[in-house]
N, C-alpha and C positions, 0 to 999 in steps of 0.2 A: 139665932137667939137674939132677941131685942135687948139692947143694953141701955138705951136712952131714947126718949121721944120728947122734944121740946120745941117751942117757938122762939125765934130770935129775930131782932131787927138787924139786918146785915149792914155794918158800917164799913166804909172804905172798900166796898165791893169785894170782900173776901171773907171766907170762913177759915178759922184756924184750928189746927190740932197740934197741941204741944205737950211735952212732958212737964211735970211739975219740977220746979227747981231752976237752976241757972241755965236759961235759954235766952236767945236774943229777944229784945223787945219787939221785934218784927223783922221782916225781910224786905230788901230793896228789890223791886220788880223792874225788869228790863222788858224791851219789846218782845224778846224771845219767851220770857215767862208768860206774858199776856197771851201770846200766840198758842202756847201749849196748855194754858189754863191753871198753872200752879207754879209756886216758888218753894224750893225745898232746901233744908239744911238738917243736919243731924238733930233730932228732937223737936223739930218745928216744921210744919208744912202749912202753906196758905193756898187755898183753892179759890180761884176767881169766880165771882158771881156777877153777872151783868147788872148794871144799875136798874132799879125797879122801885115801885112803891109798895109799902106794906111789909109784913113780916114773912119769914120763911119757916117752914117746918123742918126740923133736923131730926133724922133717924140715925141712930148708931147701932150697928149690929155686928154679930160675930157669925161667920159662916165658913164652911170648909173650902169651897171654891166659888168664884164669882165670874160670871160672864156679863158683858154689857147687856142690859135689858133693852129690847127693841123699842120700848116706850121712852127710854131716856133721851133727853134733849142733847146731853153731852156726857162724856165719862172719861176719867183718867185713873191711872193706878200708880202708886209710889211705894217704895219700901218704907217701913216704919218699925223701929225697935221699941217695944214697950217694956219699961222697967219699973212700973208703978202707975198710980192713977194719972189720967190725962186731963187736960183742960181743953174743952171743945166749945167753939162758939165763934164770937167775933172779937174784934180788938177791945171793945169796951164791955163785953158781956159773955163770959164763959161759964160752962157747967163742968163740974168734976164728974168724970166717967171712969169707972173701973173696967179695964180691958185686961185679959190674961197676959202675963209677961211673955216675951219672946219676940221673934222676928215675924213680921206680918207683911202681906201685900195689903195696902190700904186703898180701897177703891172708892172714888167719889163720883156719884151719879146724880144728875139733876133732872127732875121731872116737873111737868106743869103743876101749878098749884091748884088750890081749890077756892071756894068762895071766901075763905078767911085767910089765905096766904098766897104769896106770889109764886113760890117754888116749893117743892119738896126736895130736900137735899139728903141723899142717903150715903152714909159713910159705912163701909163694910170692911172689917178686919178679918183677914184670912191667914191663919198660920202658914208660913212658908220657910223652907230651909234656905232658899235663894231668892228673896223678893226682888222685884224688878220694876223699872219705870216703863209705862206704856200709855200711849194715847189709844183709848178704846173706841171713842166716838167723837168726831168733830161736832161742833155746835156752840151756841152761845158766842163767846168771844174766842173760842178755840178754832184756829184757822190752819193748823198743821196736823199731819198724820204722824209726825216723828217728834220724839223728845229732843228739844233743842238745847236745853241746859239742865244739868243734873244737880246744880248747886245754886245757891243765892247768897249774896252778901248780907250780913246782919246790919240792920238799921241801928244807928247810934243815937 
């Protein structure tokens, strides 16, 4: 089920998913975070997007199960606990998106763009009793098959 579809200019080479309320202003990325394509803390995850020109199309959906699409350029999965509406977008431009409460696997997949956007970025929430971290497909800036860091320090 599609929850949101919007265009965004990606700032600071990252797309954010965050809970509304008291969450860090951002996360500090290490070389390990860059290699795995994400930085994560409770209530906030940043997914890396290589530097590019133009906007990206962001699709947010809810699905039972997700497998890496063969057409994806890269894909990762992280746990995400939803307890209310989320803010999804970039550092300076987010959209409010309602996702059902509960524990989810959040899968981030990047696809080639079209005539009017550089990439299509698909965020899929899948309810899960025991969500987990996984590198589903290397590509873009992702250079590792294994999750190297499960946490990130908050930016101050």
